[in-house]
C-alpha positions as CSV (number, residue, x, y, z in Angstrom):
1,Q,-0.7,2.2,-19.2
2,V,-0.4,0.8,-15.9
3,Q,-2.9,1.4,-13.0
4,L,-3.3,0.9,-9.5
5,V,-6.9,0.3,-7.7
6,E,-7.0,0.6,-3.9
7,S,-9.7,-0.8,-2.0
8,G,-10.5,-1.7,1.8
9,G,-10.7,1.6,3.3
10,G,-13.5,2.8,5.6
11,L,-14.6,4.0,9.2
12,V,-13.3,1.7,12.2
13,Q,-13.2,1.6,15.5
14,P,-9.9,2.5,17.6
15,R,-8.4,-1.4,18.4
16,G,-10.3,-2.4,15.1
17,S,-9.0,-3.7,12.1
18,L,-9.1,-3.1,8.3
19,R,-7.3,-4.8,5.4
20,L,-6.3,-3.0,2.5
21,S,-5.8,-4.0,-1.2
22,C,-4.0,-2.3,-4.1
23,A,-4.3,-4.3,-7.5
24,A,-2.0,-3.3,-10.5
25,S,-3.3,-4.0,-14.1
26,G,-1.7,-3.3,-17.6
27,S,1.4,-4.5,-19.3
28,I,3.5,-5.3,-16.5
29,F,7.1,-7.0,-16.7
30,G,7.4,-7.5,-13.1
31,I,7.1,-5.7,-10.0
32,N,10.2,-4.9,-8.0
33,V,8.8,-2.9,-4.9
34,M,5.1,-2.4,-3.5
35,G,4.6,0.0,-0.7
36,W,2.1,1.4,1.4
37,Y,2.4,5.0,2.0
38,R,-0.3,7.5,3.9
39,Q,-1.0,11.4,4.6
40,A,-2.9,12.5,7.4
41,P,-4.6,16.0,7.2
42,G,-1.8,19.1,7.4
43,K,1.0,16.4,7.7
44,E,3.5,15.3,4.9
45,R,3.3,11.6,3.2
46,E,5.0,9.2,4.7
47,L,5.8,5.6,4.2
48,V,4.0,3.0,6.4
49,A,5.5,-0.2,4.9
50,R,7.1,-2.0,1.6
51,I,7.9,-5.0,0.7
52,T,10.8,-6.3,-2.1
53,N,10.1,-8.9,-4.8
54,N,13.8,-10.2,-4.3
55,G,13.8,-11.9,-1.1
56,G,10.4,-10.7,0.4
57,I,12.5,-8.3,2.5
58,T,9.8,-5.6,4.7
59,N,10.1,-2.4,6.4
60,Y,7.7,-0.9,8.6
61,A,7.4,2.8,9.9
62,D,8.2,2.7,13.7
63,S,4.6,4.0,14.5
64,V,3.1,1.1,12.9
65,K,5.5,-2.1,13.7
66,G,4.0,-4.7,15.3
67,R,0.4,-3.9,14.3
68,F,0.7,-3.7,10.5
69,T,1.4,-6.4,7.8
70,I,2.4,-6.0,4.4
71,S,2.3,-9.0,2.0
72,R,1.9,-9.7,-2.0
73,D,0.5,-12.0,-4.1
74,N,2.3,-11.9,-7.5
75,A,0.1,-14.2,-9.3
76,K,-2.4,-11.4,-8.9
77,N,-0.1,-8.2,-8.8
78,T,-1.9,-7.3,-5.7
79,A,-0.2,-5.7,-2.3
80,Y,-2.2,-6.3,0.8
81,L,-2.0,-4.2,4.2
82,Q,-3.5,-5.9,7.1
83,M,-3.8,-3.1,9.9
84,N,-4.7,-4.4,13.3
85,S,-5.2,-2.6,16.8
86,L,-5.9,0.8,15.1
87,K,-5.6,4.1,16.6
88,P,-7.0,7.3,15.9
89,E,-3.7,8.4,15.0
90,D,-3.8,6.0,12.0
91,T,-6.6,8.2,10.3
92,A,-5.1,9.2,7.0
93,V,-5.7,8.7,3.2
94,Y,-3.5,5.9,2.3
95,Y,-1.8,5.3,-1.0
96,C,-0.2,2.4,-2.7
97,K,3.0,2.6,-4.9
98,F,4.7,0.1,-7.0
99,T,7.8,0.3,-8.4
100,L,7.8,-1.7,-11.6
101,V,8.9,-2.6,-15.1
102,A,6.0,-1.6,-17.9
103,G,5.5,-2.7,-21.4
104,P,4.8,-2.3,-24.0
105,I,8.3,-3.1,-25.4
106,P,10.3,-1.4,-24.9
107,Y,10.1,-2.0,-21.5
108,K,10.7,0.8,-18.8
109,Y,11.0,1.5,-15.2
110,V,7.9,3.3,-13.6
111,E,6.7,4.4,-10.4
112,V,2.9,4.3,-10.3
113,W,0.8,5.4,-7.4
114,G,-3.0,4.3,-6.3
115,Q,-5.9,6.7,-6.3
116,G,-6.0,6.6,-2.2
117,T,-8.3,5.3,-0.1
118,L,-9.4,6.9,3.2
119,V,-9.2,5.3,6.8
120,T,-10.6,6.9,9.6
121,V,-10.3,5.4,13.0
122,S,-12.8,7.1,15.4
123,S,-15.2,5.8,18.3
């Protein structure tokens, strides 16, 4: 079974920075897309950023464009989200989601979510 473990959340002041990590473990043939989502209290879960394997194409929500950067380390099966210039409205539980091909044989296409990590931006 593939699992995603997140880390890096916490309390940070406005204009501060945090770096989130999401590491996958298990029988993995390849990870196609790595993404970060967030859900604030009383709101729907929204896509924050994603990155593809083929070409490394990235997409960002307008609200974080220019402040957040998503990256991946395929050797470590890990995604990162560098968050700079944080604002109170960035406060949310952040979830990673990987689209991947998993084993054992026969391999199958699956989507796997992390457990979530809380980011609180407050003075």
